[in-house]
C-alpha positions as CSV (number, residue, x, y, z in Angstrom):
1,M,-8.2,25.5,15.1
2,K,-9.3,22.6,12.5
3,K,-12.2,23.3,10.2
4,V,-14.9,20.6,8.6
5,L,-15.2,20.8,4.9
6,L,-18.4,19.0,3.3
7,F,-19.4,19.5,-0.3
8,S,-22.2,18.9,-2.8
9,K,-20.9,16.8,-5.8
10,D,-22.3,17.2,-9.2
11,F,-21.9,13.5,-10.2
12,A,-22.4,14.7,-13.6
13,D,-19.0,16.2,-13.6
14,Q,-20.3,19.7,-15.4
15,G,-18.5,21.9,-12.9
16,G,-21.5,22.5,-10.1
17,D,-19.8,20.9,-7.0
18,K,-20.3,23.2,-3.9
19,Y,-18.0,23.4,-0.8
20,Y,-18.7,24.5,2.4
21,I,-16.7,25.1,5.3
22,W,-17.5,24.8,9.2
23,N,-15.1,26.9,11.2
24,N,-17.2,25.6,15.1
25,Q,-18.9,28.9,14.3
26,N,-20.7,29.2,11.3
27,L,-21.2,27.4,8.0
28,T,-20.1,29.3,5.1
29,E,-20.1,28.2,1.1
30,K,-16.8,28.5,-0.1
31,S,-15.1,28.6,-3.9
32,A,-12.6,26.3,-5.3
33,A,-9.9,29.0,-4.5
34,E,-10.8,29.7,-0.7
35,I,-10.7,26.4,0.0
36,C,-7.0,26.0,-1.7
37,D,-6.1,29.0,0.4
38,E,-7.1,27.7,3.9
39,N,-4.5,27.7,6.5
40,D,-5.9,25.7,9.3
41,Q,-5.8,22.0,9.0
42,I,-9.5,20.5,7.3
43,I,-11.2,17.4,8.1
44,C,-13.4,16.0,5.6
45,H,-14.9,12.5,4.3
46,D,-14.3,11.0,1.1
47,Y,-11.6,13.6,0.0
48,W,-10.7,11.3,-3.2
49,L,-14.4,11.9,-4.8
50,I,-14.1,15.9,-4.4
51,A,-10.2,16.8,-4.9
52,P,-10.2,16.2,-9.0
53,S,-12.9,18.8,-9.1
54,I,-11.1,21.1,-7.1
55,V,-7.5,20.5,-9.2
56,K,-9.8,21.2,-12.2
57,K,-10.9,24.6,-11.2
58,E,-7.4,25.6,-9.4
59,C,-5.1,23.3,-10.3
60,R,-4.1,23.0,-6.9
61,L,-5.2,21.7,-3.6
62,P,-5.3,23.0,-0.1
63,C,-2.1,21.8,2.0
64,N,-3.4,19.8,5.3
65,V,-6.5,17.9,4.8
66,I,-7.1,15.0,7.0
67,D,-9.7,12.6,5.7
68,I,-11.4,11.1,9.0
69,H,-12.4,8.1,7.6
70,E,-8.5,7.1,5.9
71,F,-7.5,8.3,9.5
72,S,-9.7,6.1,11.6
73,I,-8.8,2.8,9.3
74,A,-4.7,3.9,9.7
75,I,-5.0,3.8,13.6
76,S,-7.1,1.1,14.1
77,G,-4.6,-1.8,13.9
78,I,-7.6,-4.3,12.7
79,K,-7.1,-6.3,9.2
80,Q,-10.9,-6.5,9.1
81,N,-11.4,-2.7,9.0
82,R,-9.4,-2.7,5.8
83,K,-10.8,-5.6,4.1
84,I,-14.5,-4.5,4.8
85,R,-14.1,-1.3,3.8
86,E,-15.4,-0.1,0.5
87,R,-14.8,3.3,-1.0
88,G,-17.8,5.7,-1.8
89,E,-19.7,3.6,1.0
90,I,-19.7,6.3,3.4
91,R,-22.9,5.4,5.3
92,D,-21.6,2.7,7.6
93,F,-19.1,4.9,8.4
94,L,-20.7,8.1,9.2
95,K,-23.5,6.0,11.3
96,K,-20.2,4.3,13.5
97,I,-18.7,7.8,14.3
98,P,-21.3,8.5,17.4
99,K,-20.0,4.7,19.0
100,I,-16.3,4.7,19.7
101,A,-16.1,1.2,21.5
102,H,-14.6,2.2,25.1
103,L,-15.8,5.8,25.0
104,E,-18.7,6.5,27.4
105,A,-22.1,6.1,25.0
106,E,-23.9,9.0,24.7
107,A,-27.8,9.4,25.8
108,E,-29.9,7.3,23.5
109,A,-32.0,9.8,23.0
110,E,-28.8,12.2,21.3
111,A,-27.9,9.0,19.4
112,E,-30.9,8.6,17.7
113,A,-31.5,12.2,16.9
114,E,-27.7,11.8,15.4
115,A,-28.6,8.8,13.6
116,A,-31.5,10.8,11.8
117,T,-28.9,13.8,10.8
118,I,-26.7,11.4,9.8
119,S,-29.4,9.9,7.2
120,A,-30.9,12.8,6.3
121,Y,-27.5,14.2,5.2
122,L,-26.8,11.0,3.7
123,D,-29.9,11.7,1.4
124,I,-28.5,15.0,0.5
125,F,-25.4,13.7,-0.4
126,Y,-26.9,11.1,-2.8
127,K,-29.1,13.6,-4.0
128,K,-32.5,11.9,-3.1
129,K,-33.0,15.5,-1.2
130,P,-32.3,18.8,-1.8
131,L,-29.6,20.7,0.0
132,N,-30.1,21.8,3.5
133,L,-27.5,24.1,5.1
134,Q,-29.1,23.5,9.0
135,I,-28.7,19.5,8.0
136,L,-24.9,20.4,6.8
137,T,-24.0,22.3,9.7
138,D,-25.2,19.3,11.8
139,V,-23.1,17.2,10.5
140,A,-20.2,19.5,10.5
141,K,-20.6,19.6,14.2
142,I,-20.7,15.5,14.6
143,I,-17.7,15.3,12.6
144,Q,-15.9,18.0,14.7
145,V,-16.7,16.2,17.8
146,R,-16.1,12.7,16.5
147,W,-12.3,14.0,15.3
148,L,-11.3,15.2,18.5
149,E,-12.6,11.7,20.0
150,L,-10.4,9.9,17.2
151,E,-7.5,12.2,17.8
152,K,-7.7,11.6,21.4
153,L,-7.7,7.8,20.7
154,A,-4.9,7.8,18.6
155,E,-2.7,9.2,21.0
156,S,-3.4,7.0,23.5
157,L,-2.8,4.1,20.8
158,G,0.5,5.8,20.4
159,E,-0.4,6.5,16.7
160,L,-0.7,10.5,16.6
161,Q,2.6,11.4,16.4
162,R,3.4,9.1,13.2
163,Q,0.1,10.3,11.8
164,N,0.7,14.1,12.2
165,E,4.5,13.5,11.5
166,V,4.2,11.0,8.2
167,E,0.6,9.8,7.3
168,I,-1.0,13.1,7.0
169,P,1.7,14.8,5.0
170,I,2.1,11.8,3.0
171,F,-1.7,11.7,2.3
172,N,-1.7,15.6,1.1
173,I,1.7,15.3,-1.1
174,L,-0.1,12.4,-2.9
175,H,-3.0,14.2,-3.4
176,K,-1.3,17.4,-4.6
177,N,1.1,15.3,-7.1
178,I,-1.0,12.4,-8.3
179,T,-4.8,14.1,-8.8
180,P,-4.1,16.2,-11.4
181,G,-3.7,13.0,-13.5
182,I,-1.1,10.9,-14.8
183,R,-0.5,11.2,-18.6
184,I,-1.2,8.4,-21.0
185,N,0.5,7.5,-24.1
186,Q,-2.8,6.5,-26.3
187,E,-0.7,5.2,-29.0
188,N,1.0,2.1,-26.8
189,L,-2.6,2.1,-24.9
190,R,-4.2,1.1,-28.5
191,E,-1.2,-1.5,-29.3
192,H,-1.6,-2.8,-25.8
193,K,-5.5,-3.3,-26.0
194,K,-4.9,-4.7,-29.3
195,D,-2.7,-7.4,-28.1
196,I,-3.7,-8.1,-24.3
197,E,-6.8,-10.6,-25.3
198,Y,-4.6,-13.1,-27.1
199,E,-1.7,-12.6,-24.5
200,Y,-4.1,-13.3,-22.0
201,Y,-6.1,-16.2,-23.4
202,K,-2.7,-18.1,-24.8
203,T,-0.8,-17.5,-21.2
204,L,-3.9,-19.2,-19.8
205,K,-4.4,-21.8,-22.5
206,D,-0.7,-22.4,-21.5
207,F,-1.3,-22.6,-17.7
208,S,-4.4,-24.6,-17.9
209,N,-2.7,-27.1,-20.5
210,K,0.3,-27.4,-18.3
211,Y,-1.3,-28.3,-14.9
212,D,-4.6,-29.3,-16.1
213,L,-6.7,-27.2,-14.5
214,P,-10.0,-25.5,-16.1
215,L,-9.5,-22.6,-18.3
216,E,-10.1,-19.7,-16.1
217,D,-8.4,-17.7,-13.9
218,P,-7.3,-19.9,-10.6
219,N,-9.1,-18.6,-8.1
220,D,-7.7,-19.2,-4.2
221,Q,-9.4,-22.4,-4.0
222,T,-8.1,-23.8,-6.8
223,V,-4.3,-22.8,-5.8
224,I,-5.3,-24.8,-2.5
225,D,-6.9,-27.5,-4.1
226,Y,-4.0,-28.3,-6.3
227,L,-1.1,-27.9,-4.1
228,E,-2.8,-29.9,-0.9
229,Y,-3.2,-33.0,-3.5
230,R,0.5,-32.6,-3.5
231,D,1.2,-32.9,-0.2
232,F,1.5,-28.8,0.9
233,D,0.0,-28.1,4.1
234,F,-2.1,-24.6,4.4
235,S,-3.0,-24.5,7.4
236,G,-2.4,-20.8,9.2
237,I,-0.9,-20.1,5.6
238,S,-2.7,-17.9,3.1
239,V,-2.6,-18.4,-0.5
240,D,-0.5,-15.2,-1.2
241,Y,2.2,-16.1,1.2
242,M,2.4,-19.7,-0.2
243,L,2.5,-17.5,-3.9
244,Q,4.7,-15.5,-2.9
245,F,7.4,-17.4,-0.5
246,V,7.3,-21.2,-0.7
247,P,9.1,-23.0,-3.6
248,T,6.4,-24.9,-5.8
249,P,6.5,-27.9,-8.1
250,D,7.1,-27.3,-11.6
251,G,6.9,-23.5,-11.2
252,F,3.1,-23.3,-10.2
253,A,3.5,-20.4,-8.4
254,E,5.0,-18.2,-10.4
255,A,3.2,-19.4,-13.5
256,V,0.1,-18.1,-11.3
257,I,1.7,-15.3,-10.1
258,N,2.4,-14.4,-13.9
259,L,-1.0,-15.3,-14.9
260,R,-2.6,-12.9,-12.6
261,K,-0.1,-10.0,-13.5
262,I,-1.6,-10.6,-16.8
263,S,-5.0,-10.9,-16.0
264,A,-4.5,-7.5,-14.2
265,S,-2.8,-5.9,-17.1
266,R,-5.7,-6.7,-19.2
267,H,-8.6,-5.2,-16.5
268,L,-6.4,-2.1,-16.2
269,L,-5.9,-1.4,-19.8
270,S,-9.7,-2.1,-19.9
271,A,-10.3,0.6,-17.5
272,L,-8.3,3.0,-19.3
273,T,-9.6,5.3,-22.6
274,L,-8.2,6.4,-25.7
275,S,-10.5,9.5,-25.3
276,K,-8.6,10.4,-22.2
277,K,-5.1,11.5,-22.3
278,Y,-4.9,11.5,-18.1
279,S,-6.1,8.8,-15.5
280,T,-6.4,9.8,-11.6
281,P,-6.6,7.0,-9.8
282,V,-8.1,6.6,-6.1
283,I,-5.3,7.0,-3.6
284,D,-5.5,4.5,-0.5
285,L,-2.8,5.1,1.8
286,F,-3.5,2.5,4.2
287,G,-4.0,-0.4,1.6
288,S,-3.0,-2.9,4.0
289,I,-2.4,-3.5,7.6
290,T,1.2,-2.3,7.3
291,S,0.4,0.6,5.5
292,R,1.0,0.1,1.9
293,I,0.2,2.6,-0.5
294,Y,-2.2,1.1,-3.2
295,F,-3.9,2.6,-6.2
296,K,-7.6,2.0,-7.2
297,D,-9.6,2.6,-10.3
298,P,-7.1,1.8,-12.3
299,V,-4.8,0.2,-10.0
300,F,-1.7,1.2,-11.9
301,Q,0.7,-0.6,-9.6
302,N,-0.4,-4.2,-10.9
303,I,0.2,-3.4,-14.4
304,S,3.1,-5.8,-15.8
305,K,6.5,-4.1,-17.0
306,R,5.7,-5.0,-20.6
307,H,2.7,-2.5,-20.3
308,R,3.7,0.1,-17.9
309,D,4.6,2.2,-21.1
310,V,1.3,3.2,-21.5
311,I,2.1,5.6,-18.5
312,C,4.2,8.5,-20.0
313,P,6.0,12.0,-19.0
314,N,4.4,15.4,-20.0
315,G,6.1,17.4,-22.9
316,S,9.6,17.2,-22.4
317,N,10.0,15.8,-19.1
318,L,11.8,12.5,-18.4
319,L,10.1,9.4,-16.2
320,S,12.8,8.0,-13.7
321,Y,12.2,5.0,-11.6
322,V,14.3,4.5,-8.0
323,D,14.0,1.2,-6.2
324,Y,15.1,0.4,-2.9
325,D,17.5,-2.8,-3.2
326,Q,16.8,-5.9,-0.8
327,F,14.9,-3.5,1.2
328,E,13.1,-6.2,3.5
329,V,16.7,-7.8,4.0
330,G,18.4,-4.3,5.4
331,V,15.3,-3.6,7.5
332,M,15.6,-7.1,9.3
333,A,19.2,-6.7,9.4
334,A,19.0,-3.5,10.9
335,L,16.3,-4.2,13.3
336,S,17.7,-7.7,14.5
337,E,21.1,-6.4,14.8
338,D,22.2,-9.9,13.4
339,E,26.1,-9.4,12.5
340,I,25.9,-12.1,9.9
341,L,22.8,-10.6,8.0
342,L,24.2,-7.2,8.2
343,S,27.2,-8.4,7.1
344,L,25.7,-10.1,4.1
345,Y,23.1,-6.9,3.5
346,S,26.6,-4.6,3.2
347,G,28.3,-6.7,0.5
348,E,27.1,-6.9,-3.2
349,D,24.1,-8.9,-2.9
350,L,22.7,-11.0,0.1
351,Y,20.8,-13.5,-2.7
352,E,23.6,-13.8,-4.7
353,S,25.6,-14.8,-1.8
354,L,23.5,-17.6,-0.6
355,L,23.4,-18.9,-4.0
356,E,27.1,-19.2,-4.2
357,Q,27.3,-21.0,-0.6
358,L,24.4,-23.2,-1.6
359,F,25.0,-23.6,-5.5
360,G,28.4,-22.7,-5.8
361,E,26.9,-20.2,-9.0
362,K,24.6,-17.3,-9.1
363,N,22.2,-17.4,-12.1
364,Q,19.0,-18.4,-9.9
365,R,18.4,-15.2,-7.7
366,K,14.6,-15.3,-7.9
367,F,15.0,-18.8,-6.4
368,A,17.3,-17.6,-3.4
369,K,15.3,-14.6,-2.7
370,R,11.9,-16.8,-2.5
371,L,14.3,-19.1,-0.1
372,F,15.7,-16.5,2.1
373,L,12.1,-14.6,2.7
374,S,10.2,-17.9,3.4
375,Y,12.7,-18.8,5.8
376,A,12.5,-14.9,7.0
377,Y,9.0,-15.3,7.8
378,G,8.6,-18.5,9.6
379,M,8.9,-21.1,7.0
380,K,10.3,-24.4,8.7
381,L,13.7,-25.1,7.7
382,N,12.8,-28.8,6.9
383,R,10.4,-27.5,4.3
384,I,13.0,-25.1,2.9
385,S,15.6,-27.9,2.8
386,D,13.1,-29.8,0.8
387,A,12.5,-27.4,-1.7
388,A,16.4,-26.2,-2.2
389,H,16.9,-30.3,-2.2
390,A,14.5,-30.4,-5.5
391,K,17.0,-28.0,-7.0
392,G,19.5,-29.6,-6.1
393,V,21.1,-28.6,-2.9
394,E,22.2,-30.4,-0.1
395,R,19.6,-30.6,2.8
396,G,22.3,-30.1,5.3
397,K,24.2,-26.8,3.6
398,V,20.8,-24.9,3.9
399,K,20.3,-26.1,7.5
400,E,23.8,-24.9,8.2
401,F,23.7,-21.6,6.5
402,F,20.2,-20.6,8.3
403,R,21.1,-21.8,11.6
404,K,23.9,-19.4,12.1
405,L,21.5,-16.5,12.0
406,T,20.8,-17.3,15.8
407,T,20.6,-13.5,16.8
408,F,17.9,-12.9,14.2
409,E,15.8,-16.1,15.4
410,K,16.1,-14.5,19.2
411,W,14.7,-11.4,17.8
412,K,12.0,-13.1,16.1
413,A,11.1,-15.0,19.2
414,D,11.2,-12.0,21.1
415,L,9.0,-10.6,18.5
416,Q,6.5,-13.2,19.0
417,E,6.7,-13.0,22.9
418,Q,6.0,-9.4,22.9
419,F,2.8,-10.1,20.7
420,H,1.5,-12.8,22.5
421,K,1.9,-11.1,25.8
422,N,0.6,-7.7,25.0
423,G,-1.7,-8.5,22.3
424,C,-0.4,-6.5,19.6
425,I,2.4,-5.2,17.5
426,S,4.2,-2.0,16.1
427,T,7.2,-0.6,14.4
428,S,9.0,1.8,16.5
429,E,7.0,4.8,15.3
430,G,3.2,3.5,16.0
431,N,1.6,1.3,12.8
432,F,-0.1,-1.2,15.4
433,L,-1.5,-4.7,14.7
434,R,-3.9,-5.8,17.3
435,R,-5.1,-9.7,17.8
436,N,-8.2,-10.4,18.2
437,V,-8.1,-13.6,20.0
438,T,-6.4,-14.5,23.0
439,G,-4.3,-17.6,24.2
440,Q,-1.1,-19.0,22.2
441,L,-0.2,-17.5,19.0
442,S,-1.0,-19.8,15.9
443,E,1.6,-20.1,13.2
444,K,0.0,-17.5,11.2
445,E,-0.1,-15.2,14.0
446,K,3.7,-15.7,14.6
447,R,4.3,-15.0,10.7
448,S,2.1,-11.3,10.6
449,C,4.0,-10.6,13.5
450,I,7.3,-10.5,11.7
451,S,5.5,-9.1,8.7
452,Q,4.0,-6.0,10.7
453,V,7.2,-4.9,12.3
454,V,9.2,-5.7,8.8
455,Q,7.1,-4.4,6.3
456,G,5.3,-1.7,8.5
457,T,8.9,-0.6,9.2
458,A,9.5,-0.6,5.4
459,S,6.4,1.7,4.4
460,L,7.6,4.0,7.3
461,I,11.0,4.5,5.5
462,F,9.4,4.6,2.2
463,K,7.1,7.2,2.7
464,K,9.8,9.2,5.0
465,A,11.6,9.0,1.8
466,L,9.0,10.2,-0.7
467,L,8.4,13.2,2.2
468,A,12.1,14.1,1.2
469,L,11.7,13.5,-2.4
470,D,8.8,16.2,-2.4
471,K,11.0,18.9,-1.1
472,I,13.3,18.8,-4.5
473,D,11.9,20.9,-6.9
474,G,10.9,19.6,-10.0
475,F,10.5,16.1,-9.1
476,R,7.0,14.5,-9.2
477,I,6.1,11.7,-7.7
478,L,3.6,9.5,-9.8
479,V,3.3,5.9,-8.9
480,P,4.3,4.6,-5.5
481,M,5.2,1.0,-6.3
482,H,5.6,-0.5,-2.1
483,D,9.6,-0.2,-2.3
484,A,9.9,1.8,-5.6
485,V,8.3,5.1,-7.0
486,L,8.1,6.3,-10.7
487,V,8.9,9.7,-10.8
488,E,8.4,12.9,-13.4
489,H,10.9,15.1,-13.8
490,S,12.8,18.0,-16.0
491,A,15.5,16.8,-18.4
492,H,18.0,18.9,-16.4
493,L,17.7,17.3,-13.2
494,D,20.0,14.4,-12.7
495,P,17.6,11.7,-11.6
496,A,20.9,10.2,-9.3
497,L,19.6,12.8,-6.8
498,L,16.8,9.7,-6.2
499,V,18.8,7.4,-5.5
500,D,20.7,9.4,-3.0
501,V,17.6,10.6,-1.0
502,F,16.5,7.1,-1.1
503,S,19.4,5.4,0.5
504,Q,20.3,8.5,2.8
505,V,16.7,8.6,4.2
506,M,16.8,4.4,5.3
507,T,20.3,5.1,6.7
508,D,19.1,8.1,9.0
509,H,16.0,5.8,9.9
510,F,18.4,3.1,11.7
511,G,20.9,5.8,13.0
512,G,23.8,4.6,10.9
513,K,23.4,0.9,11.7
514,I,23.1,0.0,7.8
515,K,24.0,1.9,5.0
516,G,20.7,2.1,2.9
517,K,21.0,0.9,-0.8
518,A,18.8,1.9,-3.7
519,S,19.3,2.3,-7.6
520,L,17.7,3.5,-10.7
521,E,15.6,0.8,-12.7
522,K,13.8,0.1,-15.7
523,F,10.1,1.1,-15.5
524,F,9.0,-0.7,-18.2
525,L,10.6,-3.3,-21.1
526,P,11.6,-2.5,-24.2
527,K,9.5,-2.9,-26.8
528,V,10.5,-6.4,-28.9
529,G,12.7,-5.4,-32.0
530,N,14.0,-2.0,-29.7
């Protein structure tokens, strides 16, 4: 049986939080310890807001919680639902709970009564009105009924199995590991706070001078204007895609990315205070349509390597950082079963192989990676060959290399046809992307289709790897980084175990078609002079 958890949050953080459980018959106030001891699945909203209070009192959390809002976002398959979501704003979501589009509409009077109940509950939630247990009881009933509807919807959409086997367990594992807080090295934080303003403004000034742009962070429109003037076409292409995958003149894309990373570090460092030894970010399990894990407040994943040493272990523990090698390439090779791609992935390094074939040397790996991924996600060969030609490579060599990947091209075309025909596309275990228009696919939709399958599969494998890591006593997950994770552990544990787990999970996911690759990497750059 699933129960509903409601809470009265003490926004002054003085320990006055109250917790209530609805068990389908009664609403009962519970202690934090009793909440943690619950064996039944618990449905709630805004779990991120109350979980730290439970940890503060009990140093643990209940083991099986579902955030109904997070669940609804995860199964929707609609990009806009993620973009418009704002944490802390439960009003709109709760008001939408009574209406699920394709379900039978409720009687108007009943709907109005529910809306009034929800409005009264929100006044209580935000401390505008005193606690009313009858209102809480009525809202718990509404949430329980709507949960059953969402569960049926998830099953009909082919999303329920993945939710039960991967997403919900990961939701609880991450909160268990991260809600107690990430330890901050206050000495390093103080040093970085002192230096970051100079570093940021120097980088900004150098960027402004080199590219003749205003002395301010370049927004997306600035990037578009700068590149369109140089004959770059943004039709159906996002700024993020252009910066990540399209080679640009004079290192412009790399410079924008670097400036944005330093700017992100500046924001994160300003958000961390020297008076607190620990920081607890908000966990966003479905931070993208491909279900990547993101942190908010603060965004540890955006911090540059030179500033990552603000994170430190507890006591004599150590930090280790395990990273998937050529993750997306491996996923593409396994899914497409392209023999050439499989062979390249099974070698030492696909990007170095590409460099050797095109350039005859291996010292431009970042450029080779950008070249390959721009091809993989749909850039036209003419544009790719132009970019390579600017680096001194014959256009014909580039086209010859990529035209060999015929099976890979057919696989992409088949996915796009499926997306066009069915109006949706997914990984082998759900996580759908749904179209909101009809007709022929746009170029952007064609790229999104491939991205959904490749990056959605990568996200699924990564979460399975985190599930496997959690089963090993002594490892604590701290910061997931899309295809890598920072882990805290005692000194007697061999971090090579992390590599074994990551590699094996990827191998198992594809039934042995490929052998997963992972390695231990440096999480932060050593200080100059060390």
